[in-house]
Every structure is written in structure tokens, then in C-alpha cells.
NURO-900210 format. One record per residue (C-alpha): residue number from 1; z, x, y. Coordinates in nm, 3 decimals. Layout:
N
(rec NUM, (Z, X, Y))
...
//
This chain:
449
(rec 1, (-12.484, 11.602, 11.365))
(rec 2, (-12.587, 11.880, 11.128))
(rec 3, (-12.299, 12.101, 11.244))
(rec 4, (-12.055, 11.810, 11.234))
(rec 5, (-12.145, 11.745, 10.873))
(rec 6, (-12.087, 12.106, 10.783))
(rec 7, (-11.747, 12.096, 10.949))
(rec 8, (-11.656, 11.783, 10.753))
(rec 9, (-11.745, 11.947, 10.423))
(rec 10, (-11.543, 12.256, 10.517))
(rec 11, (-11.248, 12.033, 10.612))
(rec 12, (-11.258, 11.856, 10.276))
(rec 13, (-11.265, 12.190, 10.099))
(rec 14, (-10.966, 12.315, 10.297))
(rec 15, (-10.761, 11.998, 10.235))
(rec 16, (-10.835, 12.016, 9.865))
(rec 17, (-10.733, 12.378, 9.826))
(rec 18, (-10.421, 12.349, 10.040))
(rec 19, (-10.290, 12.056, 9.831))
(rec 20, (-10.382, 12.197, 9.492))
(rec 21, (-10.168, 12.048, 9.208))
(rec 22, (-10.276, 11.727, 8.912))
(rec 23, (-10.413, 11.372, 8.865))
(rec 24, (-10.223, 11.128, 8.652))
(rec 25, (-9.884, 10.963, 8.685))
(rec 26, (-9.718, 11.308, 8.680))
(rec 27, (-9.973, 11.512, 8.878))
(rec 28, (-10.137, 11.269, 9.120))
(rec 29, (-10.377, 11.502, 9.299))
(rec 30, (-10.712, 11.633, 9.178))
(rec 31, (-10.960, 11.867, 9.342))
(rec 32, (-11.306, 11.929, 9.200))
(rec 33, (-11.579, 12.165, 9.318))
(rec 34, (-11.913, 12.282, 9.185))
(rec 35, (-12.281, 12.218, 9.221))
(rec 36, (-12.471, 11.897, 9.291))
(rec 37, (-12.830, 11.797, 9.221))
(rec 38, (-13.019, 11.536, 9.427))
(rec 39, (-13.304, 11.345, 9.256))
(rec 40, (-13.512, 11.092, 9.460))
(rec 41, (-13.739, 11.007, 9.167))
(rec 42, (-13.822, 10.726, 9.072))
(rec 43, (-13.734, 10.572, 9.409))
(rec 44, (-14.014, 10.776, 9.563))
(rec 45, (-14.255, 10.734, 9.271))
(rec 46, (-14.553, 10.501, 9.263))
(rec 47, (-14.355, 10.260, 9.038))
(rec 48, (-14.010, 10.245, 9.205))
(rec 49, (-13.919, 9.903, 9.069))
(rec 50, (-14.043, 9.934, 8.710))
(rec 51, (-13.737, 9.937, 8.487))
(rec 52, (-13.878, 10.200, 8.254))
(rec 53, (-13.956, 10.424, 8.554))
(rec 54, (-13.589, 10.477, 8.643))
(rec 55, (-13.506, 10.692, 8.342))
(rec 56, (-13.839, 10.817, 8.200))
(rec 57, (-13.814, 11.126, 8.425))
(rec 58, (-13.436, 11.121, 8.451))
(rec 59, (-13.385, 11.465, 8.294))
(rec 60, (-13.689, 11.632, 8.453))
(rec 61, (-13.479, 11.879, 8.648))
(rec 62, (-13.756, 12.130, 8.715))
(rec 63, (-13.985, 11.881, 8.891))
(rec 64, (-13.742, 11.646, 9.063))
(rec 65, (-13.392, 11.789, 9.096))
(rec 66, (-13.285, 11.969, 9.412))
(rec 67, (-13.008, 12.223, 9.339))
(rec 68, (-12.846, 12.462, 9.586))
(rec 69, (-12.740, 12.775, 9.390))
(rec 70, (-12.382, 12.784, 9.524))
(rec 71, (-12.074, 12.567, 9.546))
(rec 72, (-12.225, 12.259, 9.704))
(rec 73, (-11.966, 11.987, 9.667))
(rec 74, (-11.590, 11.946, 9.682))
(rec 75, (-11.383, 11.637, 9.622))
(rec 76, (-11.017, 11.546, 9.662))
(rec 77, (-10.857, 11.238, 9.508))
(rec 78, (-10.512, 11.090, 9.453))
(rec 79, (-10.394, 10.886, 9.158))
(rec 80, (-10.245, 10.551, 9.266))
(rec 81, (-10.162, 10.399, 8.928))
(rec 82, (-10.311, 10.201, 8.638))
(rec 83, (-10.585, 10.461, 8.588))
(rec 84, (-10.717, 10.427, 8.945))
(rec 85, (-10.767, 10.716, 9.189))
(rec 86, (-10.882, 10.707, 9.552))
(rec 87, (-11.069, 11.003, 9.696))
(rec 88, (-11.324, 11.157, 9.926))
(rec 89, (-11.612, 11.388, 9.848))
(rec 90, (-11.832, 11.610, 10.063))
(rec 91, (-12.162, 11.759, 9.946))
(rec 92, (-12.454, 11.957, 10.084))
(rec 93, (-12.798, 12.051, 9.951))
(rec 94, (-13.153, 12.160, 10.038))
(rec 95, (-13.427, 11.908, 9.955))
(rec 96, (-13.760, 12.053, 9.841))
(rec 97, (-13.869, 11.768, 9.610))
(rec 98, (-13.852, 11.414, 9.744))
(rec 99, (-13.958, 11.236, 9.430))
(rec 100, (-14.316, 11.351, 9.358))
(rec 101, (-14.353, 11.477, 9.714))
(rec 102, (-14.283, 11.834, 9.818))
(rec 103, (-14.105, 11.874, 10.151))
(rec 104, (-14.008, 12.166, 10.367))
(rec 105, (-13.639, 12.231, 10.299))
(rec 106, (-13.468, 11.926, 10.440))
(rec 107, (-13.094, 11.967, 10.492))
(rec 108, (-12.881, 11.721, 10.293))
(rec 109, (-12.522, 11.627, 10.375))
(rec 110, (-12.308, 11.355, 10.221))
(rec 111, (-11.958, 11.225, 10.285))
(rec 112, (-11.836, 10.959, 10.039))
(rec 113, (-11.521, 10.762, 9.973))
(rec 114, (-11.455, 10.698, 9.604))
(rec 115, (-11.261, 10.462, 9.380))
(rec 116, (-11.240, 10.604, 9.028))
(rec 117, (-11.110, 10.448, 8.708))
(rec 118, (-11.014, 10.679, 8.418))
(rec 119, (-11.019, 10.514, 8.077))
(rec 120, (-10.767, 10.754, 7.923))
(rec 121, (-10.483, 10.979, 8.030))
(rec 122, (-10.343, 11.281, 7.856))
(rec 123, (-10.653, 11.333, 7.635))
(rec 124, (-10.891, 11.626, 7.625))
(rec 125, (-11.195, 11.400, 7.672))
(rec 126, (-11.143, 11.180, 7.977))
(rec 127, (-11.432, 10.942, 8.068))
(rec 128, (-11.440, 10.752, 8.398))
(rec 129, (-11.647, 10.524, 8.621))
(rec 130, (-11.670, 10.542, 8.998))
(rec 131, (-11.775, 10.319, 9.289))
(rec 132, (-11.763, 10.378, 9.659))
(rec 133, (-11.961, 10.423, 9.974))
(rec 134, (-12.035, 10.680, 10.240))
(rec 135, (-12.283, 10.828, 10.477))
(rec 136, (-12.572, 11.064, 10.397))
(rec 137, (-12.790, 11.273, 10.627))
(rec 138, (-13.139, 11.415, 10.568))
(rec 139, (-13.170, 11.664, 10.850))
(rec 140, (-13.070, 11.456, 11.153))
(rec 141, (-13.134, 11.115, 10.998))
(rec 142, (-12.825, 10.941, 10.856))
(rec 143, (-12.766, 10.617, 10.670))
(rec 144, (-12.482, 10.438, 10.500))
(rec 145, (-12.479, 10.421, 10.118))
(rec 146, (-12.327, 10.214, 9.839))
(rec 147, (-12.251, 10.435, 9.538))
(rec 148, (-12.182, 10.393, 9.169))
(rec 149, (-12.150, 10.644, 8.888))
(rec 150, (-12.013, 10.747, 8.551))
(rec 151, (-11.877, 11.076, 8.424))
(rec 152, (-11.621, 11.254, 8.216))
(rec 153, (-11.367, 11.534, 8.229))
(rec 154, (-11.303, 11.782, 7.949))
(rec 155, (-10.957, 11.936, 7.998))
(rec 156, (-10.914, 12.294, 7.881))
(rec 157, (-10.546, 12.289, 7.977))
(rec 158, (-10.317, 12.027, 8.123))
(rec 159, (-10.440, 12.119, 8.471))
(rec 160, (-10.787, 12.274, 8.441))
(rec 161, (-11.104, 12.115, 8.311))
(rec 162, (-11.480, 12.065, 8.336))
(rec 163, (-11.605, 11.758, 8.523))
(rec 164, (-11.959, 11.615, 8.487))
(rec 165, (-12.080, 11.308, 8.677))
(rec 166, (-12.399, 11.121, 8.762))
(rec 167, (-12.430, 10.852, 9.027))
(rec 168, (-12.671, 10.638, 9.221))
(rec 169, (-12.663, 10.610, 9.600))
(rec 170, (-12.824, 10.298, 9.743))
(rec 171, (-12.929, 10.348, 10.107))
(rec 172, (-12.914, 10.054, 10.348))
(rec 173, (-13.173, 10.191, 10.592))
(rec 174, (-13.548, 10.179, 10.526))
(rec 175, (-13.604, 10.514, 10.685))
(rec 176, (-13.389, 10.691, 10.427))
(rec 177, (-13.430, 10.724, 10.052))
(rec 178, (-13.209, 10.589, 9.765))
(rec 179, (-13.141, 10.863, 9.509))
(rec 180, (-12.944, 10.993, 9.215))
(rec 181, (-12.683, 11.262, 9.267))
(rec 182, (-12.557, 11.466, 8.967))
(rec 183, (-12.237, 11.672, 8.986))
(rec 184, (-12.093, 11.943, 8.762))
(rec 185, (-11.796, 12.165, 8.833))
(rec 186, (-11.433, 12.251, 8.775))
(rec 187, (-11.151, 11.999, 8.814))
(rec 188, (-10.794, 12.097, 8.888))
(rec 189, (-10.506, 11.853, 8.853))
(rec 190, (-10.182, 11.917, 9.037))
(rec 191, (-9.891, 11.774, 9.234))
(rec 192, (-9.623, 11.717, 8.971))
(rec 193, (-9.273, 11.861, 9.021))
(rec 194, (-9.087, 12.031, 8.737))
(rec 195, (-8.768, 12.162, 8.898))
(rec 196, (-8.621, 12.317, 8.582))
(rec 197, (-8.952, 12.456, 8.452))
(rec 198, (-8.922, 12.301, 8.106))
(rec 199, (-9.267, 12.145, 8.102))
(rec 200, (-9.139, 11.792, 8.165))
(rec 201, (-9.210, 11.660, 8.513))
(rec 202, (-8.910, 11.542, 8.712))
(rec 203, (-9.019, 11.177, 8.715))
(rec 204, (-9.003, 11.174, 8.335))
(rec 205, (-8.722, 11.429, 8.298))
(rec 206, (-8.387, 11.272, 8.211))
(rec 207, (-8.225, 11.610, 8.292))
(rec 208, (-8.439, 11.741, 8.581))
(rec 209, (-8.200, 12.020, 8.680))
(rec 210, (-8.149, 12.163, 8.330))
(rec 211, (-8.430, 12.308, 8.112))
(rec 212, (-8.476, 12.102, 7.798))
(rec 213, (-8.720, 11.980, 7.536))
(rec 214, (-9.005, 11.733, 7.563))
(rec 215, (-8.874, 11.561, 7.250))
(rec 216, (-8.556, 11.474, 7.443))
(rec 217, (-8.725, 11.379, 7.773))
(rec 218, (-8.643, 11.719, 7.921))
(rec 219, (-8.279, 11.730, 7.813))
(rec 220, (-8.141, 12.035, 7.632))
(rec 221, (-8.025, 12.089, 7.276))
(rec 222, (-7.816, 12.400, 7.328))
(rec 223, (-7.721, 12.457, 6.964))
(rec 224, (-8.066, 12.369, 6.824))
(rec 225, (-7.938, 12.114, 6.573))
(rec 226, (-8.187, 11.845, 6.671))
(rec 227, (-7.933, 11.640, 6.867))
(rec 228, (-7.956, 11.646, 7.245))
(rec 229, (-7.647, 11.771, 7.424))
(rec 230, (-7.563, 11.437, 7.587))
(rec 231, (-7.528, 11.278, 7.243))
(rec 232, (-7.383, 11.586, 7.072))
(rec 233, (-7.006, 11.591, 7.036))
(rec 234, (-7.033, 11.967, 6.973))
(rec 235, (-7.321, 12.080, 7.199))
(rec 236, (-7.255, 12.451, 7.145))
(rec 237, (-7.216, 12.442, 6.765))
(rec 238, (-7.494, 12.336, 6.531))
(rec 239, (-7.399, 12.031, 6.326))
(rec 240, (-7.541, 11.723, 6.160))
(rec 241, (-7.630, 11.376, 6.284))
(rec 242, (-7.372, 11.207, 6.061))
(rec 243, (-7.105, 11.424, 6.226))
(rec 244, (-7.231, 11.346, 6.580))
(rec 245, (-7.370, 11.696, 6.605))
(rec 246, (-7.054, 11.874, 6.490))
(rec 247, (-7.025, 12.111, 6.194))
(rec 248, (-6.817, 12.046, 5.882))
(rec 249, (-6.744, 12.401, 5.769))
(rec 250, (-6.552, 12.309, 5.454))
(rec 251, (-6.776, 12.015, 5.358))
(rec 252, (-6.494, 11.765, 5.319))
(rec 253, (-6.653, 11.495, 5.535))
(rec 254, (-6.429, 11.560, 5.837))
(rec 255, (-6.597, 11.722, 6.138))
(rec 256, (-6.440, 12.052, 6.243))
(rec 257, (-6.302, 11.928, 6.580))
(rec 258, (-6.108, 11.656, 6.399))
(rec 259, (-6.031, 11.873, 6.094))
(rec 260, (-5.684, 12.023, 6.112))
(rec 261, (-5.779, 12.250, 5.819))
(rec 262, (-6.148, 12.324, 5.901))
(rec 263, (-6.188, 12.605, 5.648))
(rec 264, (-6.022, 12.432, 5.352))
(rec 265, (-6.159, 12.114, 5.191))
(rec 266, (-5.915, 11.829, 5.223))
(rec 267, (-5.874, 11.453, 5.258))
(rec 268, (-5.998, 11.232, 5.540))
(rec 269, (-5.668, 11.045, 5.554))
(rec 270, (-5.488, 11.378, 5.607))
(rec 271, (-5.724, 11.494, 5.885))
(rec 272, (-5.919, 11.717, 5.648))
(rec 273, (-5.620, 11.899, 5.499))
(rec 274, (-5.548, 11.935, 5.125))
(rec 275, (-5.255, 11.782, 4.938))
(rec 276, (-5.214, 11.988, 4.620))
(rec 277, (-4.926, 11.785, 4.478))
(rec 278, (-5.069, 11.445, 4.578))
(rec 279, (-4.753, 11.327, 4.752))
(rec 280, (-4.928, 11.220, 5.073))
(rec 281, (-4.795, 11.515, 5.272))
(rec 282, (-5.057, 11.771, 5.377))
(rec 283, (-4.996, 12.115, 5.232))
(rec 284, (-4.966, 12.266, 5.580))
(rec 285, (-4.670, 12.036, 5.648))
(rec 286, (-4.536, 12.028, 5.292))
(rec 287, (-4.237, 12.254, 5.235))
(rec 288, (-4.293, 12.207, 4.861))
(rec 289, (-4.676, 12.198, 4.834))
(rec 290, (-4.681, 12.229, 4.454))
(rec 291, (-4.414, 11.968, 4.380))
(rec 292, (-4.444, 11.604, 4.481))
(rec 293, (-4.183, 11.475, 4.720))
(rec 294, (-4.141, 11.210, 4.991))
(rec 295, (-4.261, 11.258, 5.348))
(rec 296, (-3.907, 11.193, 5.469))
(rec 297, (-3.802, 11.524, 5.313))
(rec 298, (-4.117, 11.714, 5.418))
(rec 299, (-4.273, 11.674, 5.076))
(rec 300, (-3.985, 11.816, 4.877))
(rec 301, (-3.811, 11.630, 4.589))
(rec 302, (-3.439, 11.565, 4.544))
(rec 303, (-3.415, 11.481, 4.176))
(rec 304, (-3.042, 11.418, 4.166))
(rec 305, (-3.041, 11.226, 4.495))
(rec 306, (-2.750, 11.416, 4.642))
(rec 307, (-2.922, 11.484, 4.974))
(rec 308, (-2.991, 11.848, 4.895))
(rec 309, (-3.361, 11.921, 4.831))
(rec 310, (-3.439, 12.072, 4.494))
(rec 311, (-3.567, 12.389, 4.656))
(rec 312, (-3.222, 12.439, 4.811))
(rec 313, (-3.018, 12.268, 4.540))
(rec 314, (-2.839, 12.514, 4.313))
(rec 315, (-2.766, 12.223, 4.082))
(rec 316, (-3.091, 12.021, 4.103))
(rec 317, (-3.013, 11.814, 3.792))
(rec 318, (-2.654, 11.730, 3.889))
(rec 319, (-2.548, 11.539, 4.201))
(rec 320, (-2.332, 11.748, 4.426))
(rec 321, (-2.243, 11.796, 4.788))
(rec 322, (-2.430, 11.950, 5.076))
(rec 323, (-2.135, 12.176, 5.146))
(rec 324, (-2.156, 12.310, 4.791))
(rec 325, (-2.536, 12.363, 4.795))
(rec 326, (-2.600, 12.051, 4.591))
(rec 327, (-2.351, 12.131, 4.321))
(rec 328, (-2.045, 11.918, 4.239))
(rec 329, (-1.715, 12.034, 4.380))
(rec 330, (-1.420, 12.100, 4.151))
(rec 331, (-1.150, 11.841, 4.208))
(rec 332, (-0.780, 11.912, 4.181))
(rec 333, (-0.770, 11.700, 3.865))
(rec 334, (-1.044, 11.905, 3.701))
(rec 335, (-0.877, 12.228, 3.810))
(rec 336, (-0.549, 12.111, 3.654))
(rec 337, (-0.722, 12.011, 3.333))
(rec 338, (-0.898, 12.348, 3.318))
(rec 339, (-0.571, 12.536, 3.342))
(rec 340, (-0.401, 12.308, 3.095))
(rec 341, (-0.668, 12.410, 2.849))
(rec 342, (-0.643, 12.779, 2.945))
(rec 343, (-0.268, 12.786, 2.891))
(rec 344, (-0.315, 12.688, 2.528))
(rec 345, (-0.531, 12.988, 2.442))
(rec 346, (-0.341, 13.184, 2.173))
(rec 347, (-0.343, 13.561, 2.128))
(rec 348, (-0.219, 13.780, 1.848))
(rec 349, (0.134, 13.904, 1.921))
(rec 350, (0.133, 14.199, 2.160))
(rec 351, (-0.247, 14.208, 2.159))
(rec 352, (-0.545, 14.073, 2.359))
(rec 353, (-0.734, 13.939, 2.060))
(rec 354, (-0.781, 13.561, 2.065))
(rec 355, (-0.670, 13.363, 1.766))
(rec 356, (-0.940, 13.162, 1.587))
(rec 357, (-0.757, 12.831, 1.639))
(rec 358, (-0.825, 12.865, 2.015))
(rec 359, (-1.204, 12.825, 1.977))
(rec 360, (-1.197, 12.448, 2.037))
(rec 361, (-0.995, 12.496, 2.352))
(rec 362, (-1.241, 12.759, 2.473))
(rec 363, (-1.530, 12.525, 2.391))
(rec 364, (-1.374, 12.258, 2.608))
(rec 365, (-1.333, 12.511, 2.891))
(rec 366, (-1.698, 12.614, 2.861))
(rec 367, (-1.807, 12.249, 2.889))
(rec 368, (-1.612, 12.210, 3.214))
(rec 369, (-1.752, 12.531, 3.360))
(rec 370, (-2.107, 12.415, 3.277))
(rec 371, (-2.053, 12.101, 3.481))
(rec 372, (-2.006, 12.322, 3.787))
(rec 373, (-2.286, 12.580, 3.750))
(rec 374, (-2.256, 12.698, 4.107))
(rec 375, (-1.879, 12.752, 4.103))
(rec 376, (-1.716, 13.092, 4.057))
(rec 377, (-1.390, 13.142, 3.875))
(rec 378, (-1.130, 13.408, 3.819))
(rec 379, (-0.956, 13.451, 3.482))
(rec 380, (-0.595, 13.548, 3.553))
(rec 381, (-0.364, 13.695, 3.287))
(rec 382, (0.021, 13.665, 3.301))
(rec 383, (0.313, 13.778, 3.077))
(rec 384, (0.686, 13.718, 3.049))
(rec 385, (0.939, 13.984, 3.143))
(rec 386, (0.987, 14.114, 2.792))
(rec 387, (0.885, 14.481, 2.775))
(rec 388, (0.812, 14.733, 3.045))
(rec 389, (0.630, 14.646, 3.362))
(rec 390, (0.340, 14.880, 3.284))
(rec 391, (0.299, 14.741, 2.936))
(rec 392, (0.302, 14.385, 3.065))
(rec 393, (0.048, 14.473, 3.335))
(rec 394, (-0.195, 14.627, 3.084))
(rec 395, (-0.148, 14.337, 2.841))
(rec 396, (-0.216, 14.074, 3.112))
(rec 397, (-0.532, 14.255, 3.224))
(rec 398, (-0.669, 14.299, 2.873))
(rec 399, (-0.603, 13.934, 2.777))
(rec 400, (-0.777, 13.807, 3.098))
(rec 401, (-1.075, 14.034, 3.027))
(rec 402, (-1.086, 13.919, 2.667))
(rec 403, (-1.117, 13.553, 2.777))
(rec 404, (-1.386, 13.642, 3.034))
(rec 405, (-1.589, 13.827, 2.772))
(rec 406, (-1.561, 13.535, 2.533))
(rec 407, (-1.688, 13.295, 2.799))
(rec 408, (-1.982, 13.516, 2.900))
(rec 409, (-2.076, 13.570, 2.537))
(rec 410, (-2.099, 13.190, 2.502))
(rec 411, (-2.337, 13.129, 2.793))
(rec 412, (-2.134, 13.147, 3.112))
(rec 413, (-2.303, 13.372, 3.370))
(rec 414, (-2.092, 13.684, 3.413))
(rec 415, (-2.170, 13.673, 3.786))
(rec 416, (-1.959, 13.360, 3.808))
(rec 417, (-1.649, 13.517, 3.648))
(rec 418, (-1.401, 13.783, 3.739))
(rec 419, (-1.071, 13.877, 3.572))
(rec 420, (-0.736, 14.009, 3.686))
(rec 421, (-0.394, 14.077, 3.536))
(rec 422, (-0.065, 14.013, 3.714))
(rec 423, (0.183, 14.118, 3.441))
(rec 424, (0.522, 13.952, 3.490))
(rec 425, (0.491, 13.917, 3.867))
(rec 426, (0.400, 13.544, 3.883))
(rec 427, (0.627, 13.350, 3.650))
(rec 428, (0.610, 12.970, 3.650))
(rec 429, (0.935, 12.930, 3.457))
(rec 430, (1.258, 13.120, 3.393))
(rec 431, (1.229, 13.425, 3.170))
(rec 432, (1.590, 13.375, 3.058))
(rec 433, (1.498, 13.102, 2.814))
(rec 434, (1.266, 13.105, 2.520))
(rec 435, (1.069, 12.806, 2.651))
(rec 436, (1.041, 12.963, 2.997))
(rec 437, (0.907, 13.288, 2.857))
(rec 438, (0.650, 13.090, 2.651))
(rec 439, (0.523, 12.921, 2.970))
(rec 440, (0.499, 13.253, 3.151))
(rec 441, (0.280, 13.403, 2.875))
(rec 442, (-0.042, 13.236, 2.987))
(rec 443, (-0.403, 13.261, 3.105))
(rec 444, (-0.523, 13.065, 3.408))
(rec 445, (-0.883, 12.993, 3.511))
(rec 446, (-0.894, 12.926, 3.886))
(rec 447, (-1.176, 12.831, 4.122))
(rec 448, (-1.271, 13.102, 4.367))
(rec 449, (-1.290, 12.941, 4.713))
//
């Protein structure tokens, strides 16, 4: 029996070490080992049933406690829920003091089943109570026991702590002795699985395959913005909670992923883009960002409503045609009126100087030209056949130039005008009559097409 008991204790020690892991809902296993002290006083005193006798020598270790100076107990237990653990404990000792009686080194072996209740979990100080039963041998004499005890753990780390316990073993056989057994040793908790190594056990880890934070039940916060990745619309860019974890680089209240202009403050209704002219067309799409215009024309105005945008309209204040770049086109009637005026311009005889009485006519011509600011004209000079060809040519050129210079000096852009002389080569009437020659001496202002 003595050797069998030793084998049982060794077996318990082996099982405990081979399954080393933790004892709570995450780490269900616990192994403890250390020293035990057996105290048969007062059950072997002369007053075993006096209530004051049970504890008046309780701490008299030198006279009553039997301690083997080595590891003399090992226990293994498993957490089953609601603070309760089931376990088994093996212990051995040498008995020299049996109460007040000295004995000759009796061998002591105990094998006990335990039911333990821990009052707290996850705290440094962890008190518990224990009940159970087992079998105890003094040398070759064995007897069944009913056990009860109290104790506490002090955890240095999540898995390693000090355990201290005292208990009473009531023996059912008269030939054996009821006694106290005190235990002190190291406790190791183990058994939890943390696949991703983030300190959160798999059973509580919402993301068991990905390292994360305890604050997020083991799920990661890759960008460190305080929003776990599963709830972060931008898990790789630090942002704010009101932007669902996304940044707002330009601070316009539109998160960067939805902001079509993320580096320039803009308007929410324009997807975060600015609208400098306030026309409802974002600057990035506005062909005229500094001038208000309708969306139908890409943000550009058409003041004269001729279908040519102001930016392309060479006559933005005057309705015109698309073909003429927004400027009005010269009609045949206007062209005829222009030349009727031009034909009445009077020059000094044989010269290119314009007579003063022609100023009103020239003023009327200027008014017509101003109505067509995009049109170009040529001033053509003509003579009758009186005089030499060369003289008539020079005179027609100088008179055409004289009219051009008058017009440019009164506000007509010189770029719009050219002049030419045709002498007597383009008569519009017969040079054989006085009236015909008068018609041939003329200036024409014609549209350049």
C-alpha cells in the first residue's frame, strides 16, 4: 500500500505538469505544488471536544505541525463554471508529532478529491472554500475522510501565484486520527488558447485569427484612430468617429473617400468641392469658375443670350450668331446703307483731304461699324477716267487711306480696317457723262468675308 500511494502521488504530479496551462473561464486548468503540514492537535489532546481547544494551539507549529522539507503535495483541478472547480490532490508527509504524543516517523499519504468555489475571478486576491473527500494512510493503516477548508490565492501574474490553504480532515475509522492539513505553494493557471497572441483568449476574441486590442475584444485597429477595423470605413488611415474612421484632410465636413476635392475645402452638396462664383457648379467642372453661369453651359454665362458663351463671344453684349463668334452678321441691307453713306463722303478737288461737311456722314458710318465689332472691312477708293491712269490710281489709294485713318482716329480698331485704291478700273456708271463720272468718284466700305 505504501508503494501504491507513492505511485499515485507521482502520477498526480505528472498529470499536472503535462497539462500545465490556467483556471478560470479562459484558462480552466490549475496545478499547485508546495509543502503541507499535518497537525493532529487538538484531536489527540486531553480535551478533544472542548471548543476552545480546537484553536488555542492552532498556530503552534513547532510543537504540533509535521512538515516534510520538500515538495510534499501536488494538486490538479479544472474549472467547470460559476466559480466552481473540480480537482484531485496527492500529499505525503512524515509524522513525528501526533498531537501531544511523539511517534517514530510514521509515513503519511493522502489522496483527495476536491470541489472548490472561488469568490472572485480576475483579481489579485482570490479567496476560496473547498470541500471533498479522500483516503489517508498512516503507514499501512488507511481510512476514508471528509474534508473541508478555506484558502486564498495571490496572483503575481495572470498565470502564476501563491496559494495558501488550511483544511480539516474528518476520519471515519476509530483507528485513525482526524487532523488539520495546511498547504502552501505555487499555483499555475493554464489551458486558454490565444491563436493570434494578442492577449485575448480565443473564446472571448471576436477576431481570433488577427492580433488586436483587448478594448475591441481582440479585434485590430490598424490605423490607431480608436475605431476598430470592422467599424472603420478607412481602416488604414487615421480618422475621426464622426467620419466613420475616415480623415477629412481639408476640414470641410466631407470625408476624404467621398470628397472629390480632398485637399481643398468645399461644400457638402458639391461632394466637398469649392464653388468660387456660387453658381452651383463645382470649380473643377466650371469652365468659368470666377463668373456665375448656369450648369447647362458648364458654369459659363451668356449675357446676350445668343447661344455663344461670354468666354467665346467676341460680342458678349450684343446678340449675334454662332457662325460669327457671337457677333451680329452684316446684312445686305446694312451693307448697302453703309456704302450709300460712304459714297457721299466729299473730298477737296484733286486731293485726298475730306471736306468738313462729311463729318456727319462719317459719324453715321462709325455707328454702323460699332454695331459689328467683330467684322472687318476694306475701304476701297475709286475715280473717274479723267486724268492719267497713274494719277487716278494714286488719288484712289490716298482717298481710301484718308477715310481709314479718319475712322481709326475716331475709335475703330485699325486691325478691323484695310484700304485699297482701284483708280478708274471699276466704274459703276459711264464716264462719258457728268453724272456718270460723279458716281464713279466714290469710296466704298465693304465687309471682308
